[in-house]
RONUFI-470384 format. One record per residue (C-alpha): residue number from 1; x, y, z. Coordinates in steps of 0.5 Angstrom, whole numbers. Layout:
BEGIN
i  c1  c2  c3
NUM  X  Y  Z $
...
END
This chain:
BEGIN
i  c1  c2  c3
1  159  43  -174 $
2  157  40  -181 $
3  161  35  -177 $
4  165  32  -183 $
5  170  38  -183 $
6  172  36  -176 $
7  172  29  -177 $
8  178  29  -182 $
9  183  33  -177 $
10  187  30  -172 $
11  184  31  -165 $
12  188  32  -158 $
13  189  27  -153 $
14  185  31  -147 $
15  187  26  -142 $
16  182  26  -136 $
17  181  34  -135 $
18  175  37  -138 $
19  171  30  -139 $
20  164  32  -138 $
21  161  26  -142 $
22  161  21  -137 $
23  154  19  -134 $
24  154  20  -126 $
25  154  13  -123 $
26  156  9  -129 $
27  162  4  -128 $
28  165  0  -133 $
29  166  -7  -133 $
30  163  -14  -135 $
31  157  -14  -131 $
32  151  -14  -135 $
33  146  -8  -135 $
34  139  -10  -130 $
35  132  -9  -132 $
36  129  -5  -138 $
37  132  0  -142 $
38  130  7  -145 $
39  132  7  -152 $
40  134  13  -156 $
41  134  12  -164 $
42  139  18  -166 $
43  138  21  -173 $
44  142  26  -176 $
45  138  30  -181 $
46  139  29  -189 $
47  143  33  -193 $
48  144  40  -194 $
49  147  45  -199 $
50  153  46  -193 $
51  154  39  -191 $
52  155  37  -199 $
53  160  42  -199 $
54  163  40  -192 $
55  162  47  -189 $
56  161  49  -182 $
57  153  49  -181 $
58  151  51  -174 $
59  145  55  -172 $
60  143  57  -179 $
61  136  56  -182 $
62  139  51  -187 $
63  134  47  -191 $
64  135  40  -194 $
65  137  39  -201 $
66  132  35  -205 $
67  137  29  -204 $
68  136  31  -196 $
69  129  30  -197 $
70  129  23  -200 $
71  134  21  -195 $
72  129  23  -189 $
73  124  19  -193 $
74  128  13  -193 $
75  129  14  -186 $
76  122  15  -184 $
77  120  9  -188 $
78  125  5  -184 $
79  123  7  -178 $
80  115  6  -179 $
81  117  -1  -181 $
82  121  -2  -175 $
83  115  1  -170 $
84  115  2  -163 $
85  117  10  -163 $
86  114  13  -157 $
87  116  20  -158 $
88  120  24  -163 $
89  124  30  -160 $
90  128  35  -165 $
91  133  40  -166 $
92  129  47  -167 $
93  133  48  -173 $
94  130  47  -180 $
95  134  42  -183 $
96  132  37  -177 $
97  125  40  -176 $
98  124  38  -184 $
99  127  31  -182 $
100  123  30  -176 $
101  117  32  -179 $
102  118  27  -185 $
103  119  21  -180 $
104  113  24  -176 $
105  108  23  -182 $
106  110  16  -183 $
107  110  14  -176 $
108  105  18  -173 $
109  109  19  -167 $
110  108  26  -163 $
111  113  31  -165 $
112  116  36  -160 $
113  123  41  -160 $
114  128  41  -155 $
115  133  47  -156 $
116  139  42  -152 $
117  139  38  -159 $
118  141  44  -163 $
119  148  44  -167 $
120  154  48  -164 $
121  154  55  -166 $
122  160  56  -170 $
123  159  64  -170 $
124  163  67  -175 $
125  165  61  -179 $
126  158  59  -181 $
127  158  57  -188 $
128  165  57  -189 $
129  170  51  -190 $
130  175  50  -185 $
131  180  52  -190 $
132  177  59  -191 $
133  176  60  -183 $
134  184  58  -183 $
135  186  63  -188 $
136  182  69  -184 $
137  183  66  -177 $
138  189  62  -177 $
139  190  62  -169 $
140  183  61  -167 $
141  182  55  -172 $
142  189  52  -169 $
143  186  53  -162 $
144  179  50  -163 $
145  182  44  -166 $
146  187  43  -160 $
147  182  45  -154 $
148  175  43  -153 $
149  174  49  -149 $
150  176  54  -155 $
151  170  57  -159 $
152  170  60  -166 $
153  169  67  -166 $
154  162  69  -163 $
155  161  61  -162 $
156  160  56  -158 $
157  166  51  -155 $
158  165  43  -155 $
159  166  43  -148 $
160  159  48  -147 $
161  156  43  -152 $
162  157  37  -148 $
163  154  40  -142 $
164  148  43  -146 $
165  147  36  -149 $
166  148  32  -143 $
167  143  36  -139 $
168  138  35  -145 $
169  139  28  -145 $
170  138  28  -137 $
171  132  31  -138 $
172  129  27  -143 $
173  131  20  -140 $
174  128  22  -134 $
175  121  24  -137 $
176  121  18  -141 $
177  124  12  -138 $
178  123  6  -141 $
179  120  9  -148 $
180  123  9  -154 $
181  125  16  -157 $
182  127  18  -163 $
183  132  24  -163 $
184  133  28  -169 $
185  139  32  -169 $
186  146  34  -172 $
187  153  31  -172 $
188  156  34  -166 $
189  150  33  -161 $
190  149  26  -163 $
191  157  24  -163 $
192  157  27  -156 $
193  151  23  -154 $
194  155  17  -156 $
195  161  19  -153 $
196  157  19  -146 $
197  154  12  -147 $
198  161  9  -148 $
199  164  13  -143 $
200  169  16  -148 $
201  173  22  -148 $
202  171  28  -152 $
203  177  27  -157 $
204  173  20  -159 $
205  168  25  -163 $
206  173  26  -168 $
207  175  19  -169 $
208  168  16  -172 $
209  164  18  -178 $
210  157  20  -178 $
211  153  21  -184 $
212  147  25  -186 $
213  141  21  -185 $
214  145  16  -181 $
215  142  12  -175 $
216  145  10  -168 $
217  141  7  -163 $
218  143  7  -155 $
219  140  4  -150 $
220  140  7  -143 $
221  139  3  -137 $
222  136  5  -130 $
223  142  2  -126 $
224  147  6  -130 $
225  150  2  -136 $
226  149  5  -143 $
227  149  0  -149 $
228  151  3  -156 $
229  147  -2  -161 $
230  148  1  -167 $
231  153  7  -170 $
232  152  11  -177 $
233  147  6  -180 $
234  145  8  -187 $
235  142  1  -189 $
236  136  5  -191 $
237  140  10  -196 $
238  143  4  -199 $
239  136  0  -200 $
240  133  7  -203 $
241  138  8  -208 $
242  137  1  -211 $
END
């Protein structure tokens, strides 16, 4: 979703059922992770006309605004200064590709696309605010807000997206072990990845903010644990605004 519209609503308590976000073999506890990590830097795309108006933005080919292009450039400068990015993997959607291409030019890192990093498909709600969708589909919106298995008309459920994004993460972590990957994506896939790292239930996605052009870092260790190093980091945007 353009994620902010969902972040503002109360989420259900799903309990244990339907929690597909856990990493196989990982167990909570105080023991430190062992060995080297595979690092994922998770970058949300820059601003679009729909994100600026808190509208559902799913599979549409929506370009960045001028401000979104500036945000992408600020993120690119930060990542170039950081160094060490081995590979950029982007959602195939235009707003993510524009952001990823900006970073690729600045860092020189190779770039590839992965369909698993695409945003949810919001079906007939694409381009609407949640209030507009609620006027036309009141029952469907109520179901969607209360159940990760519910999907917008003609769209994709959060439960299906958790499986899709999890499969993409599994693929990428297996193929690029001990490297640093920049994943350029959208609100929902990035939140799904963070919840997986935290062994958190899906409802957790609706309890933290993820701004446009923000960065998160998650380190994934071969012996099971994952460590969230940063979340919704927008320091580069504040510096660029000075």
